[in-house]
C-alpha positions as CSV (number, residue, x, y, z in Angstrom):
1,M,29.6,-32.4,50.7
2,S,28.0,-34.4,48.0
3,L,27.7,-31.3,45.7
4,L,31.4,-31.0,46.2
5,M,32.2,-34.3,45.5
6,A,29.3,-34.2,42.1
7,C,31.0,-31.1,40.7
8,L,34.3,-32.5,41.6
9,C,33.7,-36.0,39.6
10,G,31.6,-34.1,36.5
11,A,28.3,-35.3,37.2
12,A,25.2,-33.3,36.7
13,V,25.3,-30.1,38.3
14,A,22.2,-28.0,38.4
15,A,23.3,-24.2,37.2
16,G,22.7,-22.4,34.4
17,A,25.0,-20.7,32.2
18,V,25.3,-17.9,29.5
19,V,28.1,-17.4,26.9
20,Q,30.3,-14.8,26.6
21,G,32.4,-12.7,25.0
22,A,32.0,-11.5,21.3
23,V,32.0,-14.8,19.6
24,N,29.3,-17.8,19.1
25,A,30.2,-20.3,21.0
26,N,29.6,-23.7,19.0
27,V,27.9,-26.4,20.0
28,R,29.5,-29.9,19.6
29,S,28.6,-33.4,19.6
30,G,31.6,-34.5,21.8
31,S,33.7,-33.0,24.6
32,S,36.4,-32.3,22.0
33,E,37.9,-29.9,19.9
34,H,37.6,-32.6,17.0
35,A,33.6,-33.1,17.1
36,R,31.0,-32.4,14.8
37,I,30.1,-28.6,15.2
38,I,25.9,-29.2,15.8
39,R,25.3,-25.3,15.9
40,S,26.3,-22.2,17.0
41,L,25.2,-20.2,19.9
42,P,25.4,-15.6,19.8
43,P,26.5,-14.2,22.9
44,G,23.7,-13.8,25.7
45,T,22.1,-17.2,25.5
46,V,21.3,-18.3,28.2
47,L,21.7,-22.1,28.7
48,E,21.0,-25.2,31.2
49,V,24.1,-27.0,31.7
50,L,24.0,-30.7,32.0
51,Q,27.8,-32.0,32.8
52,T,30.8,-29.8,33.4
53,G,34.5,-31.8,32.4
54,D,37.6,-30.3,32.2
55,S,37.3,-28.5,29.3
56,F,34.0,-28.5,28.1
57,T,30.8,-27.9,29.7
58,Q,27.8,-30.3,28.5
59,I,24.3,-27.8,28.1
60,K,21.1,-27.6,26.7
61,A,20.4,-24.9,25.2
62,P,17.1,-23.0,24.5
63,D,15.5,-25.3,21.6
64,G,16.5,-28.5,23.4
65,T,20.0,-28.6,21.8
66,T,22.5,-30.8,24.1
67,G,25.9,-30.4,22.9
68,W,29.3,-29.5,24.2
69,V,30.8,-26.3,24.6
70,L,34.2,-25.0,25.6
71,N,34.4,-23.8,29.0
72,R,36.1,-20.5,28.7
73,L,33.2,-19.6,25.8
74,L,30.9,-20.1,29.2
75,K,30.3,-17.9,32.5
76,L,28.9,-20.6,34.8
77,D,26.0,-18.9,36.6
78,A,25.3,-21.1,40.3
79,T,22.3,-19.0,41.0
80,A,20.4,-19.6,37.6
81,P,17.8,-22.4,37.8
82,A,18.5,-25.2,35.8
83,S,15.4,-24.8,33.9
84,A,16.2,-21.0,32.8
85,A,16.9,-21.7,29.5
86,S,13.5,-23.6,29.0
87,A,11.7,-20.7,30.8
88,P,10.2,-18.0,28.3
89,V,11.9,-14.7,28.3
90,A,9.7,-12.6,30.8
91,A,8.6,-9.4,29.2
92,S,10.3,-6.2,30.1
93,V,7.1,-5.2,32.3
94,A,6.0,-6.8,35.3
95,P,2.1,-7.3,35.3
96,P,0.4,-5.4,37.8
97,T,0.0,-8.1,40.8
98,T,-2.2,-5.5,43.7
99,V,-5.1,-3.6,43.1
100,T,-4.1,-0.6,43.2
101,E,-1.1,-1.0,40.9
102,L,-3.6,-2.1,38.6
103,Q,-6.1,0.7,39.1
104,T,-2.9,2.9,38.0
105,V,-2.0,1.2,35.2
106,Q,-5.8,1.6,34.1
107,Q,-5.8,5.6,34.9
108,Q,-2.3,6.0,32.5
109,L,-4.2,3.9,30.2
110,K,-6.9,6.4,30.3
111,L,-4.7,9.3,30.3
112,A,-2.8,7.8,27.2
113,Q,-6.0,7.4,25.2
114,Q,-6.9,10.7,26.1
115,E,-3.2,11.9,24.7
116,I,-4.1,10.2,21.6
117,R,-7.6,11.7,20.8
118,R,-7.0,15.5,21.8
119,L,-3.9,15.1,19.0
120,Q,-6.3,13.6,16.4
121,V,-8.4,16.5,16.8
122,Q,-5.8,19.1,16.7
123,A,-4.1,17.1,13.4
124,S,-7.8,17.2,11.9
125,Q,-7.8,20.7,12.3
126,T,-4.7,22.1,11.0
127,P,-5.2,23.1,7.6
128,A,-3.2,21.3,4.9
129,K,-0.6,22.7,3.6
130,P,-0.3,23.8,0.2
131,A,1.6,22.3,-2.7
132,S,5.0,23.8,-3.4
133,T,4.7,25.5,-5.7
134,L,7.8,24.1,-7.7
135,V,5.9,20.7,-8.7
136,M,3.8,21.8,-11.6
137,D,1.8,19.5,-13.8
138,P,4.0,18.8,-16.9
139,L,1.0,19.5,-19.7
140,P,-2.3,20.8,-18.2
141,V,-4.1,20.8,-21.2
142,Q,-5.3,17.6,-22.5
143,L,-3.9,17.3,-26.3
144,N,-6.0,15.9,-29.3
145,P,-3.9,12.3,-30.8
146,I,-4.0,14.7,-33.9
147,V,-1.9,17.0,-32.0
148,W,0.6,14.5,-30.3
149,L,1.0,12.9,-34.0
150,V,1.7,16.3,-35.7
151,L,4.1,17.5,-32.6
152,V,6.0,13.9,-32.3
153,L,6.9,13.7,-36.5
154,G,7.8,17.5,-36.0
155,A,10.3,17.0,-33.2
156,F,11.9,14.1,-35.8
157,V,12.0,15.9,-38.8
158,L,14.2,18.7,-36.9
159,G,16.3,15.5,-35.4
160,V,16.9,14.7,-38.7
161,L,17.8,18.2,-40.0
162,L,20.2,18.8,-36.9
163,G,21.6,15.9,-37.6
164,I,22.5,16.5,-41.3
165,L,23.5,20.1,-40.3
166,W,26.0,18.6,-37.7
167,L,27.7,16.4,-39.9
168,E,27.5,18.6,-42.9
169,H,29.9,20.8,-40.0
170,R,31.5,18.0,-39.1
171,Y,33.1,16.9,-42.7
172,R,33.9,20.2,-43.7
173,K,36.0,20.8,-40.1
174,K,37.4,17.4,-41.3
175,L,38.2,18.3,-45.1
176,H,39.1,22.0,-44.0
177,G,36.6,23.4,-45.8
178,L,36.9,22.2,-49.4
179,R,33.7,21.1,-50.8
180,I,33.5,17.4,-52.2
């Protein structure tokens, strides 16, 4: 009876809540839509419920922030303990609790280690694939700096001559073959 009265009066409720929907829930400093936004919580965040009102619920976030969230953005979970928000997230695999479970896990670990060793040996015995024949060293022979200088100057002179010939061709075409 007292629990029913506490819920109806908006007193403290020992339950948890989860942010639901596809949008973030704004945590406000007061129980009004005009109250300042303290932070935003992503969907799926587990919260501790401190107080429930008509349209807002006072919550405590996992990082300890307290504030007010719209009721329609929360899914109240009466089965969750009030301290669920402050509890650390459980690992996806529970640790072994009995001696036989521990032995089973140790045996699986040994098998996995043996498989890793087998694969390492297999990888070391596999011959390396030859390098692609399409990739070639651009200059297989080391060239003397003087040879480089001659090649660069020759390329420069060739470029100048080709440029002069191109300009002459362009002007002749523009002047329809007339000489200047």
